[in-house]
LUMKOL-675130 format. One line per 5 residues: number of its first residue (from 0); their letters; for each residue x, y, z of N, C-alpha, C. Coordinates in steps of 0.001 Angstrom, whole numbers, plus 500000, padded with zeros to 6 digits. Layout:
NUM = a = X,Y,Z,X,Y,Z,X,Y,Z | ...
% end
This chain:
0 = mndis = 492785,482510,491096,492248,483856,491214,490826,483794,491772 | 490531,484648,492741,489213,484653,493339,488167,485143,492351 | 487003,484511,492372,485895,484925,491523,484968,485793,492364 | 485114,487084,492246,484361,488019,493071,483629,488970,492141 | 482333,489130,492365,481543,489916,491413,481780,491409,491549
5 = qplva = 481893,491909,492778,482046,493351,492969,483435,493688,493465 | 484112,494630,492827,485448,495003,493296,485395,495696,494650 | 486439,495504,495428,486561,496217,496694,486795,497699,496437 | 487575,497994,495381,487843,499371,494950,487572,499469,493459 | 486888,500523,493053,486703,500812,491631,487094,502271,491392
10 = lrgic = 488111,502476,490577,488493,503820,490153,487917,504042,488761 | 487266,505169,488554,486585,505442,487291,486972,506818,486760 | 487601,506828,485592,487915,508077,484907,488840,509000,485674 | 489801,508427,486395,490682,509243,487244,491632,510076,486372 | 491654,511376,486641,492556,512305,485953,493323,513108,487002
15 = ktfpg = 494605,513309,486741,495429,514145,487606,496497,514820,486764 | 496535,516158,486857,497501,516937,486091,498364,517759,487034 | 499660,517741,486787,500600,518636,487436,501113,519602,486364 | 501722,520718,486738,502187,521672,485722,503028,520993,484633 | 502501,520986,483425,503213,520417,482286,503152,518913,482160
20 = vnanq = 502423,518238,483062,502391,516764,483049,500963,516273,483265 | 500473,515421,482362,499220,514699,482576,499573,513360,483212 | 499556,513317,484527,500031,512125,485237,499077,510952,485081 | 497784,511210,485152,496750,510190,484939,495675,510750,484021 | 495277,509945,483049,494280,510388,482077,493192,509328,481937
25 = dvdld = 492020,509605,482519,490838,508732,482378,491146,507280,482716 | 491738,507050,483888,492135,505695,484285,491001,505002,485031 | 490662,503784,484596,489734,502899,485293,490524,501727,485865 | 490222,501360,487103,490944,500246,487726,490048,499600,488767 | 489987,498257,488769,489232,497498,489759,490196,496665,490595
30 = lyagq = 490010,496696,491914,490811,495905,492841,489884,494975,493606 | 490283,493704,493715,489436,492690,494326,490075,492134,495597 | 489229,491805,496559,489703,491161,497789,490366,489838,497448 | 491477,489550,498134,492164,488285,497942,493023,488212,496707 | 493311,489352,496088,494138,489359,494887,495279,490357,495016
35 = vhall = 496417,490009,494380,497506,490958,494172,497340,491536,492774 | 497224,492845,492701,497069,493526,491411,498321,494347,491164 | 499106,493940,490166,500333,494656,489843,500031,495832,488929 | 500606,496984,489254,500599,498134,488353,501977,498184,487709 | 502011,497921,486421,503266,497770,485702,503428,498917,484712
40 = genga = 504635,499431,484628,504914,500494,483668,506264,501118,483971 | 506798,501820,483003,508101,502451,483197,507988,503592,484199 | 509125,504078,484685,509121,505227,485586,508442,506410,484884 | 507539,507073,485621,506826,508206,485045,505534,507847,484341 | 505124,506568,484405,503903,506143,483712,502632,506569,484435
45 = gkstl = 502752,506983,485712,501576,507411,486470,501115,506429,487520 | 501893,505388,487763,501494,504343,488708,501375,504880,490129 | 502446,505522,490614,502452,506014,491994,501444,507142,492183 | 501286,507997,491182,500298,509077,491288,498909,508500,491494 | 498564,507481,490707,497236,506876,490822,497003,506317,492216
50 = mnila = 498001,505643,492772,497836,505062,494100,497939,506109,495207 | 498687,507190,494982,498689,508290,495949,497317,508944,496047 | 496553,508908,494968,495169,509397,495005,494322,508475,495883 | 494455,507162,495689,493690,506216,496510,494100,506300,497974 | 495384,506591,498234,495887,506662,499615,495663,508017,500268
55 = glyrp = 495043,508957,499562,494674,510232,500169,495723,511313,500126 | 496852,511077,499448,497891,512106,499363,497556,513163,498316 | 496880,512763,497240,496442,513689,496196,494930,513587,496046 | 494342,514658,495561,492934,514637,495166,492871,514592,493644 | 492034,513742,493064,491946,513697,491603,491316,514975,491056
60 = dagqi = 491730,515372,489842,491098,516506,489165,489734,516120,488617 | 489564,514846,488292,488288,514334,487795,488242,512843,488065 | 487032,512289,488070,486860,510856,488258,486242,510502,489594 | 485992,509216,489780,485320,508707,490975,486144,507603,491634 | 486047,507552,492956,486581,506440,493743,485395,505768,494424
65 = lldgq = 485213,504471,494169,484147,503714,494809,484760,502642,495699 | 484376,502636,496968,484794,501617,497925,483578,500791,498283 | 483646,499489,498026,482486,498613,498226,481253,499155,497515 | 481454,499729,496351,480349,500211,495538,479841,501594,495883 | 480380,502220,496931,479929,503543,497358,480939,504603,496942
70 = ettil = 480457,505643,496247,481363,506719,495858,481913,507404,497103 | 483220,507624,497127,483904,508116,498314,484903,509195,497931 | 484958,510255,498738,485998,511269,498606,487016,511037,499717 | 488262,510765,499344,489302,510491,500328,490060,511787,500585 | 489974,512287,501802,490425,513642,502124,491893,513727,502525
75 = sprha = 492448,512629,503048,493804,512673,503587,494285,511248,503809 | 495589,511051,504042,496069,509708,504384,495406,509142,505648 | 495155,509984,506641,494474,509491,507848,493067,509028,507504 | 492373,509806,506675,491030,509410,506252,491088,508094,505476 | 492119,507936,504626,492272,506686,503880,492423,505507,504840
80 = felgv = 493242,505672,505883,493392,504610,506878,492049,504286,507522 | 491265,505302,507838,489953,505081,508441,489045,504287,507515 | 489275,504422,506201,488484,503694,505209,489092,502336,504872 | 490232,502001,505498,490854,500702,505283,491908,500676,504203 | 492407,501854,503784,493412,501941,502721,494736,502399,503315
85 = gmvhq = 495819,501650,503067,497141,502031,503552,498183,501800,502486 | 499280,502560,502547,500308,502497,501519,501699,502443,502141 | 502533,501537,501610,503956,501510,501943,504673,502211,500802 | 505198,503390,501065,505803,504204,500030,507220,503722,499727 | 507687,504055,498534,509036,503671,498141,510065,504297,499084
90 = hfmlv = 509834,505532,499492,510658,506202,500496,509870,506178,501802 | 510347,505405,502767,509572,505114,503961,509224,506384,504733 | 508028,506388,505318,507516,507533,506069,507724,507300,507563 | 508975,507169,507974,509301,506879,509366,510178,507978,509946 | 510030,508212,511256,510871,509159,511986,512024,508377,512592
95 = dsfta = 513247,508644,512143,514398,507816,512520,514633,507756,514023 | 514335,508833,514739,514629,508861,516181,513534,508192,517008 | 512433,507813,516383,511346,507125,517081,511516,505613,516946 | 511004,504876,517924,510982,503420,517837,509894,502983,516860 | 509880,501678,516569,508829,501136,515704,507447,501392,516298
100 = veniv = 507303,501128,517594,505996,501329,518236,505570,502784,518132 | 506481,503707,518406,506140,505142,518354,505782,505566,516940 | 506501,505060,515938,506183,505392,514551,504802,504892,514160 | 504462,503700,514609,503207,503078,514182,501997,503781,514787 | 502109,504245,516038,500962,504924,516654,500939,506414,516320
105 = lgmag = 502023,506925,515730,502103,508348,515413,500980,508752,514466 | 500266,509801,514847,499220,510331,513977,497877,509656,514107 | 497773,508655,514976,496472,508008,515142,495512,508935,515868 | 494250,508781,515562,493235,509642,516166,493160,509391,517667 | 492837,510452,518429,492694,510331,519866,493773,511095,520603
110 = palhi = 493558,511382,521887,494545,512127,522685,495855,511358,522812 | 496965,512012,522495,498262,511339,522496,498600,510761,523869 | 498249,511474,524930,498610,511016,526274,497830,509775,526680 | 496783,509434,525954,495977,508273,526305,496382,507024,525522 | 497392,507132,524637,497827,505973,523869,498636,505053,524774
115 = dlnaa = 498241,503795,524828,498906,502800,525661,499991,502129,524820 | 501242,502585,524989,502344,502043,524178,502610,500583,524498 | 502415,500174,525750,502639,498779,526107,501634,497867,525407 | 500367,498302,525365,499349,497507,524673,499630,497475,523177 | 500077,498609,522637,500420,498659,521215,501575,497709,520905
120 = esrlr = 502583,497699,521770,503733,496818,521559,503316,495353,521592 | 502448,494997,522541,501993,493616,522650,501256,493184,521382 | 500410,494058,520882,499659,493741,519662,500586,493618,518456 | 501591,494501,518390,502531,494460,517268,503399,493211,517310 | 503774,492765,518512,504552,491531,518624,503736,490347,518095
125 = afsqq = 502447,490353,518394,501588,489271,517895,501535,489286,516374 | 501396,490477,515786,501386,490579,514327,502720,490125,513735 | 503833,490558,514346,505142,490233,513789,505396,488730,513817 | 504927,488054,514874,505083,486601,514946,504147,485900,513974 | 502933,486390,513856,501945,485777,512967,502404,485796,511513
130 = ygmev = 503050,486893,511106,503426,487056,509701,504911,486840,509444 | 505649,486402,510453,507070,486150,510255,507856,487411,509955 | 507512,488518,510627,508186,489800,510409,508815,490286,511700 | 509690,489497,512266,510313,489864,513532,511203,491101,513341 | 510920,492147,514097,511728,493367,514067,511851,493905,515488
135 = plnvp = 512951,494599,515818,513060,495252,517127,512029,496372,517221 | 511202,496340,518240,510124,497322,518352,510495,498524,519213 | 511565,498407,520006,511909,499488,520936,513282,500085,520659 | 513732,499968,519420,514999,500550,518988,514677,501660,517991 | 515363,502827,518038,515120,503859,517027,515265,503276,515623
140 = vgalt = 514288,503542,514754,514276,502882,513446,515465,503304,512586 | 516089,504441,512909,517271,504857,512168,518425,503880,512287 | 518385,503009,513311,519445,502026,513513,519142,500691,512841 | 517989,500580,512184,517564,499303,511603,517916,499218,510123 | 517873,497987,509594,518138,497781,508175,516945,498241,507343
145 = vgqrq = 517173,498372,506041,516091,498773,505143,514957,497745,505171 | 515311,496469,505159,514285,495434,505202,513457,495490,506473 | 514106,495756,507608,513373,495876,508875,512443,497081,508862 | 512899,498178,508287,512042,499366,508207,510803,499086,507358 | 510989,498359,506271,509835,498046,505441,508830,497188,506207
150 = rieil = 509322,496249,507003,508406,495424,507801,507633,496266,508804 | 508277,497298,509342,507576,498201,510258,506439,498915,509523 | 506690,499333,508288,505632,499964,507499,504465,498995,507273 | 504771,497729,507022,503703,496741,506828,502960,496506,508132 | 503699,496434,509244,503047,496279,510551,502116,497449,510845
155 = rllyr = 502479,498642,510398,501604,499799,510600,500267,499583,509878 | 500315,499041,508652,499070,498778,507925,498219,497740,508652 | 498872,496691,509170,498133,495666,509901,497544,496229,511191 | 498344,497032,511896,497888,497609,513163,496668,498495,512947 | 496654,499203,511820,495540,500116,511536,494428,499445,510732
160 = qanim = 494510,498124,510625,493447,497290,510064,493138,497638,508607 | 494166,497931,507835,493960,498182,506407,493595,496878,505702 | 492587,496923,504845,492260,495755,504024,492569,495997,502550 | 493044,497205,502235,493552,497532,500900,494971,498045,501118 | 495963,497283,500656,497367,497586,500933,498097,497871,499628
165 = ifdep = 498808,498986,499594,499523,499423,498396,501021,499391,498683 | 501784,498718,497819,503237,498644,497945,503849,499329,496727 | 504600,500408,496953,505182,501187,495862,506635,500776,495650 | 506901,500089,494531,508260,499616,494199,508908,498963,495430 | 508255,497955,496008,508701,497476,497325,510039,496761,497327
170 = tavlt = 510503,496239,496192,511769,495504,496198,512944,496349,495743 | 512709,497626,495477,513782,498478,494949,514975,498555,495898 | 514716,498430,497205,515787,498586,498197,516102,497280,498921 | 515563,496148,498423,515720,494875,499116,516721,493972,498419 | 517323,493074,499206,518135,492004,498630,517194,490981,497988
175 = pqead = 517699,490107,497096,516834,489070,496503,516145,488197,497554 | 516861,487853,498628,516246,487035,499679,515123,487799,500374 | 515354,489083,500669,514307,489899,501288,513106,490044,500359 | 513365,490140,499047,512279,490256,498077,511415,488999,498078 | 512047,487829,498159,511289,486578,498216,510456,486498,499492
180 = tlgai = 511034,486959,500609,510293,486978,501875,509093,487892,501775 | 509286,489055,501154,508171,489980,500970,507080,489339,500119 | 507464,488636,499063,506470,487974,498221,505622,486994,499009 | 506249,486250,499908,505505,485294,500741,504545,486024,501681 | 504981,487157,502238,504113,487948,503117,502909,488463,502343
185 = vrrlc = 503153,488962,501128,502072,489495,500303,501044,488406,499990 | 501505,487206,499641,500567,486121,499338,499746,485756,500574 | 500371,485811,501737,499629,485483,502958,498557,486529,503235 | 498893,487797,503022,497909,488862,503213,496706,488659,502302 | 496976,488292,501049,495886,488050,500109,495052,486848,500520
190 = gegka = 495717,485840,501069,494989,484671,501533,494007,484990,502641 | 494221,486113,503320,493302,486552,504375,492254,487530,503852 | 492202,487682,502512,491145,488491,501919,491484,489945,501682 | 492739,490320,501883,493119,491703,501626,493378,491914,500135 | 493117,493115,499661,493465,493496,498288,494819,494179,498329
195 = vvyit = 495756,493685,497524,497113,494224,497520,497427,494787,496144 | 497938,496025,496116,498433,496633,494885,499955,496622,494946 | 500563,496133,493877,502015,495973,493819,502526,496811,492652 | 503086,497987,492962,503589,498885,491920,505012,498481,491557 | 505271,498278,490278,506603,497872,489865,506837,498231,488402
200 = hklre = 508100,498328,488015,508433,498408,486596,509219,497164,486174 | 509198,496144,487045,509921,494901,486773,508925,493819,486355 | 509012,493391,485091,508057,492427,484555,508097,491111,485317 | 509294,490651,485692,509405,489373,486393,508619,489391,487703 | 508724,490489,488444,508004,490576,489715,506500,490598,489494
205 = altfs = 506055,491330,488490,504622,491389,488208,504084,489996,487889 | 504821,489227,487098,504385,487883,486729,504471,486920,487908 | 505457,487120,488780,505672,486203,489900,504663,486422,491019 | 504385,487674,491361,503642,487981,492581,502146,488225,492372 | 501700,488521,491153,500355,489069,491013,499349,488087,490417
210 = drisv = 498066,488373,490669,496956,487673,490037,496493,488400,488781 | 496560,489732,488826,496176,490551,487683,497232,491636,487486 | 497392,492055,486224,498367,493090,485889,497670,494164,485077 | 497833,495420,485503,497402,496559,484700,498641,497326,484253 | 498677,497650,482971,499830,498331,482381,499471,499788,482132
215 = lrngr = 500287,500694,482673,500124,502124,482430,501246,502618,481533 | 500880,503516,480627,501865,504133,479749,501478,505593,479547 | 502406,506482,479888,502163,507924,479724,500845,508364,480368 | 500573,507827,481552,499398,508237,482309,498107,507559,481938 | 498121,506702,480928,496902,506023,480482,496986,504526,480756
220 = lvatl = 495831,503923,481090,495748,502486,481230,495648,501873,479830 | 496589,501000,479492,496584,500407,478145,496166,498949,478142 | 496183,498268,479294,495750,496863,479340,495586,496414,480784 | 494639,495510,481015,494530,494762,482270,494372,493297,481914 | 495267,492459,482466,495345,491054,482082,495460,490178,483320
225 = a = 494923,488966,483201,495166,487955,484237,496608,487475,484114
% end
């Protein structure tokens, strides 16, 4: 485990309420560069809500988000990407009729007509070879396997230079072999200094893949352990 004095991300007193549900209650969480931090808890414990706040999908009702020690308000998923935060959701955010390249550049800042798809494809091929994530880049993603779609989501995070990567129940739709491959990819990302959050309700995966584990129960943080 890396010995790092200041967390890359510090969440302090995060609260989020939906009608009839206290999804997060005064949650503190520190994420460090070069570590996999598992968020462990049963379905409905508040794990995904907490990370959706960090990824810009929700705004907290109370609490602070500090990135590199600076208090930050994350306004949207695009803003989160600009700050280096990206998330692979349990239900992939891909347009089936678009290719991998088109999905990855979709929504990026700048005039759409000025996006160089050939340059984007070349860069993505380099990433896919570097990380052992070979996927067809010019085929509509609706024709690809679930494992290939997940790799496209990871390539999107790499393409957008995210250094804080969130994986929400990433093995729920994978075969055991694909899950092992994903674990190797995650360890490699951490070896390059990225902070990875691994949301799961599977104890074996948390113990296998992570450096630190935080346990959520009924929206509250009950433990953080090495």
